N, C-alpha and C positions, 0 to 999 in steps of 0.2 A: 464407507464414504464414497459417494458418486464422483467419478472422475470428471474433470472439466472438459469442455469440447476440444481444447487444444491438446490435452493429453491423449484423448482418443484419436484425434486426427493424425498426430505425429507419433503413432505407436510403432511404426516399422522403421528399419534402418534407412530405407529409401526416403521416407517422409522426413525423417530427421536430417538426412543429408541435404534434401532440397531446401529445408528451412535454413540450415546452416549456410548454404551457398547464398541464399537471398540476403541473410544478415551480413555475411562477410563481404561479398562481392558488390552488392547493391547498396547496402546501408552502412558499410564500414564498421560494423559491430563485430566483436569477438564472440563466436557462437559456442561458448563454453558449455559443455555438457551434452551438446547435440552430436558432435563427432569427437573421436579421440584427440587428446591434446597434441600428440605428435603430428597428426594430420593438419591441425590448425597452424602449428609452427612451420610445417612444410609449405602450406599455402602462403604464409607470410614471406618465406624465403623466395618462393617463386615470384611473388609480386615485387619483392625487392630487387629481383633480377630483371624486372621490366617484362616479364612474360605475361601473356594474355590468355585467359581461360578458353577463348574461342579459337586459339591457334590450332592448326592441323599438324599432327606429328607423323612423320614419314617412316620412322623406324629404319633409317638407312644404316647398314653395317659400316664399320670402319674399313679402311683399305685392306686388300688381301695381304699386303706386306705387314701391316700393323697387326692384323689378325694372326698371322703366322708367328709373329714375335710374341704376342700375348699367349698363344697356346704353348709355345716353347717355355716361356717363363713360368707357366702354370702346369708344367708336366707332372710334378709331384702331387699337386692338388688333384689333377685328373686321375692319376693312378690310385690315389687314396679314395676317390669318389666312385671308381668304376663299379665295384660290387654293390655298394649301397644304392647307387643310382639304378642299377639293373633290377634290384629288388623293388625299389620304389616304383619303377615304371610298370612292373607286373601288377603291383598293388593298385595303381590308379588307371590301369588300361581301359576299364569300362566306365570311368567316371566323367570323361570329357575334359579332364584337367591335363595340363602339360607341366612337366618339371623342367626348370631351367637353373643352371649353375652359372653364377657370374664370378669374375675376379673382384678384387677390392675396389676397382674403379667402376664396377657395374657393367662390364662388357660380358656378354654371354659367351661362355666357353664350352657349354654343353646344353643341348636341348633335346628332350625326349622326342621320339619319332612322332610325326604329325599325321593324323588320319585324314584322308581326302574330304571327309564329311565336316571337318572342323571349319570354323568361320575364317573368313579372309583376314580378320584382325590377328587371330592367333597364328596363322601361317606367316604373317608379316613380322610379328614380334619374336616368335620362338625360332631364331636363327643364330648360328654361331657368328660372333662379330658384331651383333647389334647391341648398342649401349642402352641399358634400361635403368640406369641410375637416375637420381633426381635432376642432375644437370641436363640430362638428355630428354627425359620424358616427364619431368615434374613429379608430383606426388604419386608414390607407388610403394608397395611393400618392400621391394628390394632396396630402394633408396632409404626408406625409414629404418630397415634392419641394419643397414650399413652405418647410418649416422647415429642411431641410438644404441646399437649393440644388443638390441632386444628383439624378440619375435614381434613381427608387425603384420597387421591385417588391414587391407584397404579395400573397401567394398564399393563398387559401382561409382556413384556420383561423388564419393570421397576423393577420387582422383582429381587433380587440379584441372586438367584439360577435359573439356566436355566430350571430345572425341573418344575418350577412354571410359566413358560412363557405363559401358556394357561389360567392362572387365572387372573381375574379382581376383584378388591375389593375397597370398599369405607367404611370408618369408622368414627365414631364420639365419642369423649370422654364423660364420665359421671363423674361429680365431686361431692364431698361431701360438707358439710357446711364450711370446712376450705379452699375449693378451690382445693384440691388435686384430681387428677384423680384416681378414685377407680374402674372404669369399662370402657369397650369400647363396642359399638354396631357396628357390621360389617355386610355388605352385600357383598356377593361374588357370582361370576358366572364363569363358565368355557366355553372357546371357544370364541364366539362372545362377544364384549363389551356390557355393559348395554344399553338397548334401552329406559331407563328412567333416571331421575336425581337421581341416587343412593346416591350421596353425600347429596343432599337435603333431601331425604327420611331418611337417617341415622341420620341426624342432628335433624329432627323433632321428631323422635321417641326416640332418645337418650335424647333430652330435656324433653320429656314427662316422661321418666323414672327418670331422674335426679330430676325433680320437685316433683314427688311422693316420691322419697327417701328423699329429703330435708323436705317435709311436714311431713313425718313420724318422722324425727329426731327432729322436732320442737314441739313434743307433750307436752313437759314440759314447753314450752314458748308460747308467743303470736305470731301467724302467720298472717302476713298481705299479702293479695292478691290485686294487684293493676295494673292498666294499663290506658292508655288514653281513651280507649273505653271499655264500659261495656261488649261488646260481646267477648272480649279477656280474661275476667276473667275465670279461670279454663280451660284454653287451654295452649298448650306449649309456647304461647307467653306472658303469664301473668308474671308480676313481683312478686317476693316473698321476704319477709323480716321477720326475726325472731327477736323478742324483748323480753328481759328478763322481766317476769311479775312482778318481785319485784322491780328492779331498773329502769326499763324503758330504759335500754341501748340497742342500736341496736347491734345485734350479727353478722348477715350476710345478704347478699342479694344473690339471684340467678343472673345469667348472665343478664337476661332481666331487672331485677330491678336495678342492679348496673349501667347498661348502661343508663337507662331512667333517673336516678337521679344523674348520674355522680359521683358515689362512687366506691370504690374498693369492691370486693365481701366480703371481711372481712375488715371493716373500719380500717385504720391505726391509727386513733385517736378515742377516745371514743365519740360517738354521741348518743344523746337521741332521743326517738321517738318524743318528743315535738319539738326538733330542726329540725328533718328531715321532719316530717309529720304534725307538729303543733298540735299534740294530745299527752297528757300524758297517763299513763296507765289506769287511771279511764275512760278517754274519749274513749280509745280503747275498754274497756269493754262495754261501752254504745253502741259503733258501733257493737260489737259482737252480742248484743241482736237484732240488726236490721235484721241479717240473710243475706239479699241480699246486693249487692254492692251499695254504695252510693257515690255521687260526693263529692270531697273534694279538696279545693284549698290549695296547699302546701305553706310553707313560701317562696319558690322560685317564686311563682306566677303561677306555672303549676297546672292545674286542672286534677285530676285523679279520676277514680272510684275505690273505695276501699271496700273490705270485710275483716272481721276479724274473724279468727278461734282461739278458745282457748280450750285446753284440757290438763290441768296440772295434771290430776288425778293420773298419774303414778309417779309423781315426788314429791308429797307433802303428808305429813301425813293427812292433811285436803284435801279431794278430791276437786279439782277445778271444779266447775260446772258452771262457767260463760258461758253464751251463752244459758243456759237452763232458760226459763222464770219461775220465782218463782211462785208457785201456789197461787191463790187468797186465802186470809184468813182474818177473822175478828180479828185475833190476833194482838195486837199492842205492845207487850212486847219487840220486837226487833226494834231498830231504823233503819231508812233508811240507807243502806250500803254506806259507804264513801270510802272504800278501797277494794282491791282484796280479802284480807282475810275475811273482814266483809261480802262481797258479797257471798262468799262460805258458810259461816256460816248461813247467811240469807236464802239462798236457801235450805240448808239442814234442818234447824230448822223449816221452814215453811212447808216443805214436811212432816216431821215427825209429826208436829202438825196436819196437815190436815188428815194424815193417822192414827191418834191416837196412835202414837208410833210404828206402824207396820213397821218394817224395810223392809220387802219384798215389801210391797205396795209402800213405799216411794222410794225404789230403782227403781221400775218400773216407777213411776211417773217422776223421775229425769233422767231415761235412763242410770243408772249406775249399777254396780254389788252390791250385798248385802255386799260382803267383804269390799268394800270401805267405806260403811256407818258404818259397825262394827268397822273398824279401827278408823274412826272419833270419834265414841262414846267412844272407849277405850282411845283415846287421851284426851277426855273431862272428863275422870274418870267416865264414865257412862256405864260400862260393862253390857251387857244384856245376 
């Protein structure tokens, strides 16, 4: 069948965006099907805020004091993002694209280095402290990713403000343990559209940052890493689950884990690790000692490869040392540990015994700080 003239004329994204703008801004019609629905909704919000498409955006950063406060509050985010962003910047170095990381309010907290040859617009936008959320710059991928919680792409004239029509951006959200969007990773370029899958790239690296942030937040709990293939463990595709080390209750999943096991990211009902994984807390501790991923058939019949991390040392007066193999000793005065608390005490006492009470040597043997062992001894009424 021969295509009609309008279908031929509006075949490109730029043509469709131009027609959509004409219908929306000049004729008051909803341009459904011409641009993504989230873009139309963003245009409507901008109009509702009495913004005008012909306004000029200055991309002014917030004050130095506020910027310092934002960076301090997002210290853990930046630490989690450090290595993934370094890898991403190597990957896009020759593409003309810039990577930006924002906090949940859309303020840039990291921007990849800008080459002198890049356009003035990108030099203006990609600066720490510049707000690039919807309230500041209208329709854009960072704002859409933050509001929808999904990967977003905004091309050229799909931006609300005409002065941003040369910009192309793709962004992916980063969530915390509660499932709330706390950051956004954005890739932007000026002029020609991306020549690679920018949305896919943003999603992969945003997921990597999110997983590192979640793993960091689980340091006082038991962290499970799992997937159907062992090769996916410790990659952006791994499933993560945090379990309370005292009660065995499942606290949260990351996106991959929730999808694989058909749970919400934060379970709406209390579920135990034994119910979900067929392993109680003591069994998880045994798996933590294994170090590497091991196959496990779940109560649902699905077999996954699973590794267990545990580091509760910051959350407990008795430093949690599960995962550290207790040193060999002929001492038999301590019974075989049967609980998380007993396992901690077992590892500490065995190390101290082998090191003849030398706290420094015992700390090195266990791979912990001397301060943690001193706190343990004080709690036992054995100040040294």
